[in-house]
Phi, psi and omega in degrees: 000134177244164179280127176280124181236149175283167177285114182219169174299350178286339188313314182298325179290335181270352181306130179082000180298319179306316182291336180276346186297321178300320177291325177294320177297314176300318178300313182300310182300324178294314181295319179299322185279349184230061183285156179222143182287170183304130182068011173240022187277050185292312178294317179299317178298321177296319175299312183297310181300320179296318181295313183298318179300315179297334179277343179106015181274150170279126193241134172237126183251166177071027179277121181066028179111276184238014180286153179235136179235126175251137178238128176234105179271130183221059179082183184290149181149185183294160170253125181241132174259128175243135186232139170228148176256158194238345191277160177246186188239154175281072183232138172274121183292135178229030182280336184074011177294150178294338177250028181294150178286134169243012185288155172233162176213180180247119180283174182299339178267008176084013180269141173283130184224150170292151182230137184215146168278074183272003181236002173083017178293334174297322176297317182299317180295315178296322179292317181293321178292331172295319181290321179296322177295320177294322179293321179292327183278344184229053179299336179290346185265000184204169176211156184121206178226137175247132172249112181263114183255118174253102193268138173276159160058041176298328185292340179239011177085066185269344180303315180301328181296326181283322177298316179293340176273029175078019183308317185296329183262340185271343188227156178309138181279118185290151171271335179208148179242128186233136178206166185211163178219134176288141188229163178279019168288159178301138180299138183119335184263147177225132180226143176204182178200151173286156181080204180303129182237332176221152189284161166284155182223129171238130185232133181206160178251134179246126174255122178257138184250132176236207174221115189294164178180188183275141180298342180275347183228066184300334183293347180269357188234171166243114192272111182286344177290315175299318177302312183296319181296321178297316181297313182303312183292319182292328180295338178293348181271348184302301183292318187289334186240346184238354177241134185296150181305329183270000180261162184242126176203151177220137171233120183230133171262108185272343182207141173227116181242127176195142171080163176228347183204154188293336184251021179237123173277119186280173179278328187224162171219147181242139170241136171252120189241141181235129181239130174244144177206165182239351176220153179305320182297314179294318177304310183298319184294316178295316180294322177296320181294316178300315179298318182296318182293315182298315180294320183291321179294326178294320178293318181297330181270001179072032180299136183283354185210147176300143176296153177249134179251121179243110180296142177256299174197170181210152178232137176282170171296135179275120187240123175272130175297130188296311183294315181294323180296322178295322177297314183290319179296322179296318181296314180297321178295321180297325184266331183258337181103148186303323186285350185253349182245127184223158178267130177297134181281344180204168179290137174285135183280348171291169185231161183212153174253007180306321183299346178304323183292310178300319177297314180297318181279344182070039181226162181297151173225153179221130181232134179226168179240136181238139188288145177226006183271145175297119182299341178295340177291343182265117183298133179084004184257133174277111185298336179277326186254345182065020178290144180089001180266127173232078187300330182296334182273355182297325180290326182281319186264343181086160179286146171296156181296342181280354188245110179292137177267170176304145182080359177278146177293350178256006182291122185208092175302147176277109198288326183311302180274340184284323181299309178297329175299312180296319179293316180300318183294319177300313180293320179295319180292326183278333189304318182301333177272315188282340183246007182286161178252154180074194186241007181280166183293162183293000000 
């Protein structure tokens, strides 16, 4: 399946894409079968660097650890940054696909864990490599410079590592930064919005202290497992009772570690907590409430020591420049059609560090989501006609149970139609800058 596009000035950049799709599909399946954890993307980075060099790009490896940057200068004109992320997640794949991952890796704590591309970063890499191939093959159709960024460790905030590694001085300074993410919306649809588009994220580890003892004599101990359970349950009231109904916030305890045996009360318990927010005021309120509850429950349980808070990583709110977003939405609509491009009705509570590049450079950035789910997974939807699909309502109404979301062990974009959609979206978004005439803005 290929993307049906209208006749637009983008057509020369898309020439030959159909013939390239089998190789891109093979690339995607290879990347999916060989996922790598954050800052461990050595094989993936090697594949990316090799492909870029073969296409004729100037390539720099090892940026920010395992990042790869390709630069293609094609005469005078704007500099456009295109970004894809490369890392996978510690998830055991359960898709049943013939190219499913059976890989394992070592997490930051030294544990062996299963690894899966459960968030679609393999799709992002394949799509950007498809776009870079088209740009290299059709230099007569555009002018300027493209900086293709293959970023490591998006799941833990790898963009700052690239910035700290001299990114601003080592590569041409972009006029605009463009990025995308595959989503569980039906394949064929693209959504974005001006202003805040994805939430901020704060992640930290809390260590709770008890006093160990025998499971048969709990009165001689302070049980940190019970303390941890009390904290987890009480944290569920933060958003429901301390954040207004019209405000957006999420508090998730993603991991709870304690104990080694059923009849031993341990000394400590660990909680890994994730907080999402969309404004500084809500962020401050949630973080203050989490801190207050953890400390209060420790006192209530008779904990012998204050809880310890250890930051893991954080992501700012992803903000789309309004003017640049209007340009990108218009370009996407021209090539994909009005019925396939929509404005997100609310902020997505997932988080991204893509905005780090635009902020550091002091230039506009635009981030969008493109559907990768088989429309047949949506009850009542005709996969051929897409009738019955209202992708803009998915944020408000939620996904059907039949559709796995990102980070699910069952998450699996349907690659045949998703790859050309992602390649087309990147080229369409960049085209207003790379194909414009004169020196005025897009």
